[in-house]
N, C-alpha and C positions, 0 to 999 in steps of 0.2 A: 287615675281612676277610669275604668272602662265604663262607658255608657252604651246603650243599645239604640240602634235606629229601628224604628217600628213602623210597619205598614199595617194599617187597620182596615179590615173588610167588615162591612155591616150587613148582616143578613136579617134586616128588620122587616116586620110585617108578615112573616111566615107563620102559619098556624101551628106548626109542629115544634115541640120542645127540643127535638133533636137538632134543629138548626141553631138553637141557643148554645148547645154543647159544641157544635161545629165552630161557631163564632169564637167562643172562649178558647177552644183548642187551637184555632188558627192564630190568635193573638200570641199564645204561649209559644207555639212553634216558630212564628216569625221573629219573636224576641230572641230566641236561641240561634236562629240561622243567620241573622243579619247584624252581627256585632260591628261596631266601629270603635276606634280609639279616639276619644276627644278629651281635651283638658280645658277646664274652665279657667279663664283669666278673670281678674276683677272687672266687673262691669255691671252697668244698669241697663236693662232692656225694657222696651215697650213691646208687648207681644199681642197684636191683634190676631184673631183666629176664628175659624169656623168649627162648629161642633156637630157631629153626626153620630147618632146613637139609636138604641132601641130601649124603650121603657117597657119593663116586664109587667105582666098582670092583665086583668080585664080592662083596665083603662089605659093600657099601654099602646105601643106602636112606634113607628118611626118618629124620631125627635131630631130637630135641627135647630141650631142657634148660632149666636155670635158671642165671643168673649174677648175682653181686653184685659191684660194683666201688666203690672209693672213689677219687675223682678230684679233683685240684686243677687248676683253670683259672686261668691268669694273664691279666691284661688285654691282654697282647700276643699272645694266641692260644696260648701254650704250655700243654700239658696233660700231666699225668703222674699215675700212681697205681698201685693194685694191685687184683687181682681173684681171685675163686674161682668155679669153675663145676663143674657136673655135667651130663652129657648121656647120652642113651641112643639107640642105633640098634637098633630092633626086629628088622630083617631079620638082623642079625649077632648079636643078643643081646649087644651090646657096651655096657658102661657105662664112662664116662670121667670121671675126676676131674682137675681142672686148677687150678693156681694160676699167677699171672703178674704180672709188672710191666708197666705200659703207659707208653709215652712217645710223644707226638704221636699218631699213629693206628696204632700197632703194639703188640700185646701178645705177650709171649713168656715161656715158663716151662715147668717140668716137668709131666708128666702121668702118671697111673696108669691103665692100661687093664685092665679085667676082661672077658675074652672066652673062651668055651669052657672055663670052669673054670680058666683060667690067668690070672696077672697079668703084665703087661708094663709097662715104663717107656718113656717117650719125652719128646720136647720138642715143644711146640706153638708155632707162629708164626702170628699172626692179624693181618693188616692189615684195617682197617675204615674207614668214613667215615660221618659223620652224628652226630646228637645224640639223637634219640628212636627213630626207625626207622632201623636201622643195617645196611646190607649188609656182609657180611664174606666173606673167603676164609680157610680154615684149612688149614695143612699140619702134619701130625704126623709127625715122624721117630720111628720105633719102633726100640728097641734090638734087639728080636727080633720077627720078623713083618713083614708088608707095611706100608709107610707109608700114611697116610690123607690124603685131600684132601676138603674139604667146602666148600660155598658155601651161603649162606643169609642170614638177617637176624635181628637182635636187635630186640626191642621193649622199650625201656628206659623206666623211670619215674624221672627224676632228682629227687632230694630235696635242696634246698639245706640244708646243715648249718651253714655259716658263710660270711660274705662278702656281696658285693653282688648276685651272680647275673647271669643273662643279660639282655641288652636286645635286643628285637626291633625292627627298623626303624631309623630315623635318630635 
């Protein structure tokens, strides 16, 4: 199974919507231009990582965070696990705590949002692609307040805990 190595560039904080289109176009172009051939072996991974993104809308801006996930990769390409993350959007003064289950390349779960001295609950859904440099799109449904949309990239550092690990090449 072919997977892609992705390099993510974040054009956050720019006032023009044309930069958002440039950001998304860059992700798509780099996905196509930088393929690698990797084969997953059976393995359990602990994946600490950094999150850099841009939250869209009036209360958006540059978003930075930390995530740790525990993922099981099967030799047939199936992947599943769990994660916990925290991120901060400075422009909005928003802090978000999130836990999720992940299956294939989608993570979903509850989130707690601290913003403007108030707490809010929501549900995050995050599709992603990649293994070390991972572009993502995040949608947060908020029970009170405006929903959030964010795009960016993770920089993950996979640590093999048990199993055979990944094989690069043939």
